[in-house]
KOLLUMLUM-663812 format. One record per residue: y, x, z of N, C-alpha, C, O in turn. Coordinates in Angstrom, 3 decimals. Last residue first. Example, Ala and Ser with C-alpha at 12.3 -4.5 7.8 and 13.67 -1.06 7.14 Angstrom:
BEGIN
((-2.250; 12.850; 7.080); (-1.060; 13.670; 7.140); (0.030; 12.900; 7.870); (1.138; 13.409; 8.039))
((-5.690; 13.190; 7.800); (-4.500; 12.300; 7.800); (-3.300; 13.200; 7.800); (-3.319; 14.236; 8.465))
//
This chain:
BEGIN
((-0.875; 17.837; 31.975); (-2.636; 17.505; 31.566); (-2.917; 18.797; 30.005); (-4.013; 18.862; 29.447))
((1.524; 19.127; 31.597); (0.771; 19.751; 32.545); (-0.698; 19.810; 31.979); (-1.438; 20.742; 31.664))
((2.578; 16.781; 29.677); (2.740; 17.796; 29.332); (1.624; 18.659; 29.984); (0.732; 19.026; 29.218))
((2.305; 14.507; 31.453); (1.000; 14.704; 30.092); (1.611; 16.025; 29.682); (0.692; 16.575; 29.075))
((3.823; 15.071; 33.511); (2.482; 14.952; 33.909); (1.760; 15.296; 32.827); (0.822; 16.092; 32.866))
((6.861; 14.281; 32.009); (6.419; 15.630; 32.484); (4.812; 16.821; 32.862); (4.554; 18.019; 32.754))
((6.427; 12.258; 31.142); (5.898; 13.216; 30.146); (6.029; 14.174; 30.444); (5.647; 15.139; 29.781))
((6.342; 10.889; 34.448); (5.720; 10.805; 33.292); (4.909; 11.725; 31.837); (3.731; 11.878; 31.517))
((9.464; 11.816; 34.786); (8.286; 12.392; 34.892); (6.569; 11.886; 34.461); (5.730; 12.748; 34.198))
((10.412; 10.496; 32.512); (10.616; 12.062; 32.331); (9.113; 12.595; 33.122); (8.168; 13.258; 32.695))
((9.949; 8.157; 33.064); (9.015; 8.282; 32.322); (9.598; 10.105; 32.402); (8.657; 10.889; 32.277))
((11.610; 7.688; 35.541); (10.847; 7.457; 35.855); (9.237; 8.223; 34.520); (8.105; 8.595; 34.830))
((14.625; 8.181; 34.512); (13.554; 9.588; 34.689); (12.416; 9.013; 35.525); (12.073; 9.817; 36.392))
((14.317; 5.772; 33.345); (14.084; 6.553; 32.472); (13.977; 8.056; 33.323); (13.320; 8.979; 32.840))
((14.980; 4.209; 35.589); (12.830; 3.805; 34.711); (13.053; 4.610; 33.678); (12.193; 4.496; 32.804))
((16.171; 5.061; 36.992); (14.887; 4.983; 37.929); (14.081; 4.825; 36.752); (12.889; 5.125; 36.677))
((18.869; 4.579; 35.813); (19.130; 5.842; 36.188); (16.971; 5.553; 36.240); (16.462; 6.025; 35.223))
((18.344; 1.782; 35.075); (18.420; 2.307; 34.336); (17.659; 3.276; 34.379); (16.582; 3.463; 33.814))
((18.535; 0.858; 37.879); (17.969; 0.535; 37.630); (17.774; 1.293; 36.165); (16.557; 1.463; 36.084))
((21.327; 1.769; 38.377); (20.521; 2.354; 38.715); (19.412; 2.290; 37.864); (19.114; 3.248; 37.150))
((22.933; 1.146; 34.617); (23.136; 0.995; 36.146); (21.969; 2.147; 36.398); (21.585; 3.007; 35.606))
((23.836; 2.376; 32.977); (24.755; 2.088; 32.589); (24.381; 1.727; 34.442); (25.185; 1.932; 35.351))
((23.001; 6.173; 32.122); (22.924; 5.078; 32.533); (23.105; 4.004; 33.005); (22.438; 4.081; 34.037))
((22.925; 9.131; 31.657); (24.042; 8.634; 31.150); (23.738; 6.641; 31.196); (24.260; 5.922; 30.344))
((20.801; 9.644; 32.784); (22.674; 10.122; 33.727); (23.369; 9.619; 32.916); (24.562; 9.522; 33.207))
((19.186; 9.387; 31.456); (18.805; 8.917; 33.098); (20.398; 9.018; 33.470); (20.965; 8.442; 34.399))
((19.256; 10.590; 28.948); (19.373; 8.946; 29.749); (19.861; 8.977; 31.034); (20.933; 8.552; 31.462))
((18.869; 13.469; 29.861); (19.888; 13.457; 29.592); (20.137; 12.017; 29.746); (21.060; 11.746; 30.515))
((15.905; 12.552; 30.929); (17.217; 13.008; 32.053); (18.515; 13.124; 31.194); (19.488; 12.830; 31.889))
((14.441; 12.376; 27.982); (15.023; 11.656; 29.437); (15.775; 11.558; 29.937); (16.581; 10.646; 29.749))
((15.127; 14.835; 27.083); (15.601; 13.872; 26.924); (16.096; 12.974; 27.855); (17.194; 12.723; 28.353))
((13.601; 16.472; 29.172); (15.236; 16.548; 29.189); (15.833; 15.502; 28.506); (16.893; 15.057; 28.947))
((11.112; 16.078; 27.736); (11.394; 15.154; 29.641); (13.111; 15.656; 29.842); (13.768; 15.104; 30.724))
((10.437; 15.444; 25.337); (11.215; 14.586; 25.495); (11.128; 13.962; 27.733); (11.106; 12.974; 28.467))
((9.631; 18.440; 25.207); (10.610; 18.017; 24.983); (11.525; 16.938; 25.159); (12.754; 17.006; 25.184))
((7.233; 17.925; 25.977); (8.019; 18.834; 26.284); (9.224; 18.879; 26.215); (9.925; 19.339; 27.117))
((5.791; 16.084; 24.458); (5.782; 15.037; 25.229); (6.898; 15.911; 26.204); (7.508; 15.280; 27.067))
((7.104; 17.294; 21.670); (6.676; 16.145; 21.915); (7.428; 16.062; 22.910); (8.654; 15.993; 22.993))
((4.648; 19.300; 21.976); (6.680; 19.911; 21.387); (6.789; 18.289; 22.043); (6.415; 18.282; 23.215))
((2.523; 18.352; 22.358); (2.636; 19.696; 23.471); (4.282; 19.596; 23.593); (5.005; 19.709; 24.584))
((2.403; 17.551; 20.186); (1.807; 17.250; 21.421); (2.247; 17.917; 22.311); (1.948; 17.412; 23.394))
((1.651; 20.124; 17.875); (2.742; 18.711; 18.010); (2.520; 17.879; 18.995); (2.318; 16.853; 18.345))
((0.278; 21.014; 19.509); (0.834; 21.892; 19.579); (1.671; 21.162; 19.540); (2.497; 21.039; 20.444))
((-2.840; 20.459; 18.115); (-2.426; 19.712; 20.816); (-0.645; 19.876; 20.317); (-0.008; 18.889; 20.684))
((-2.615; 19.877; 16.242); (-2.790; 18.490; 16.714); (-1.823; 18.845; 18.012); (-0.893; 18.307; 18.613))
((-2.193; 23.474; 15.364); (-0.916; 21.582; 14.694); (-1.266; 20.698; 15.914); (-0.361; 20.628; 16.746))
((-3.454; 25.971; 15.459); (-3.132; 25.456; 16.095); (-2.591; 23.288; 16.077); (-2.794; 22.304; 16.788))
((-2.716; 28.569; 14.176); (-2.904; 28.171; 13.317); (-3.745; 26.397; 14.046); (-4.466; 25.728; 13.305))
((-1.954; 31.244; 16.450); (-3.235; 30.730; 17.057); (-3.372; 29.126; 15.080); (-4.553; 28.784; 15.015))
((0.991; 32.188; 15.684); (-1.129; 33.427; 16.078); (-2.114; 32.239; 15.358); (-2.736; 32.229; 14.296))
((2.261; 29.665; 15.492); (2.347; 31.052; 13.820); (0.866; 31.701; 14.472); (-0.188; 31.691; 13.835))
((2.136; 27.478; 16.969); (1.327; 27.883; 15.657); (1.379; 28.656; 14.456); (0.983; 28.600; 13.292))
((2.114; 28.815; 19.014); (0.469; 28.299; 19.042); (0.348; 28.486; 17.135); (-0.463; 28.996; 16.361))
((4.646; 29.899; 19.209); (3.428; 30.902; 18.831); (2.511; 30.551; 18.836); (1.601; 31.371; 18.710))
((5.691; 27.747; 18.292); (6.320; 27.805; 17.850); (4.994; 29.714; 17.874); (4.680; 30.400; 16.901))
((5.112; 26.313; 21.327); (5.464; 25.205; 20.159); (4.608; 27.035; 18.764); (3.418; 27.258; 18.540))
((6.600; 28.166; 23.512); (5.228; 27.903; 22.735); (4.948; 26.903; 21.908); (3.746; 26.794; 22.153))
((9.360; 27.370; 22.368); (8.918; 29.004; 22.185); (7.152; 28.668; 22.122); (6.477; 28.819; 21.103))
((9.472; 24.987; 23.109); (9.539; 24.654; 21.555); (8.653; 26.414; 21.651); (7.566; 26.622; 21.112))
((8.867; 25.577; 25.395); (8.328; 24.178; 25.219); (7.831; 24.018; 23.992); (6.801; 23.498; 23.564))
((11.823; 26.750; 26.373); (9.927; 27.049; 26.381); (9.074; 26.865; 25.733); (8.359; 27.790; 25.347))
((13.176; 24.199; 25.608); (13.314; 25.566; 25.144); (12.156; 26.908; 25.460); (11.860; 27.817; 24.684))
((11.956; 22.780; 28.420); (11.925; 22.432; 27.015); (12.206; 23.499; 25.539); (11.444; 23.475; 24.573))
((12.537; 24.544; 30.213); (11.531; 24.017; 29.861); (11.480; 23.794; 28.161); (11.111; 24.423; 27.169))
((16.128; 23.687; 30.094); (14.833; 26.109; 30.190); (13.364; 24.808; 29.564); (13.450; 24.336; 28.430))
((16.071; 21.539; 30.633); (16.549; 22.534; 29.432); (16.257; 22.966; 29.083); (15.949; 23.050; 27.894))
((14.863; 21.213; 33.597); (14.443; 20.340; 32.564); (14.931; 21.102; 29.983); (14.409; 21.067; 28.869))
((16.685; 22.290; 34.870); (15.974; 22.995; 34.270); (14.885; 21.600; 33.034); (14.498; 21.547; 31.866))
((19.532; 20.936; 34.583); (19.301; 22.535; 34.029); (17.980; 22.782; 33.670); (17.719; 23.309; 32.588))
((18.971; 18.062; 35.629); (18.950; 18.162; 33.783); (18.663; 20.429; 33.109); (18.136; 20.991; 32.148))
((18.060; 19.209; 38.143); (17.526; 18.768; 36.540); (17.405; 18.926; 35.242); (16.686; 19.375; 34.349))
((21.249; 20.205; 38.867); (19.621; 20.547; 38.013); (18.565; 20.437; 37.679); (17.957; 21.272; 37.009))
((23.402; 19.898; 38.007); (22.647; 19.461; 38.159); (21.530; 20.343; 37.657); (21.134; 20.886; 36.625))
((25.853; 21.937; 36.999); (25.745; 21.200; 38.860); (24.690; 20.801; 38.927); (24.284; 21.104; 40.049))
((25.497; 23.381; 34.043); (25.808; 22.501; 34.774); (24.985; 22.574; 36.465); (23.938; 23.090; 36.858))
((26.156; 26.121; 31.885); (26.558; 25.891; 32.820); (26.390; 23.972; 32.929); (26.988; 23.260; 32.122))
((23.791; 27.601; 29.720); (24.264; 26.228; 30.314); (24.683; 26.692; 31.317); (24.042; 27.562; 31.906))
//
């Protein structure tokens, strides 16, 4: 992925790592509840960054980035 937006690039790379982690957990550890939650929160970071970039107003941009931040904190937890 070639892009000049560092947040977009890092959130994409992070989502890719989260997907690999999810696959590892369900294949090896047979755990589904927490692994699904980390998959949802970890991949939604990039989705919200993408929506922020496409926002029509500055308020939209800030709101979506705030959601991305919250999802990142949830994933970290």
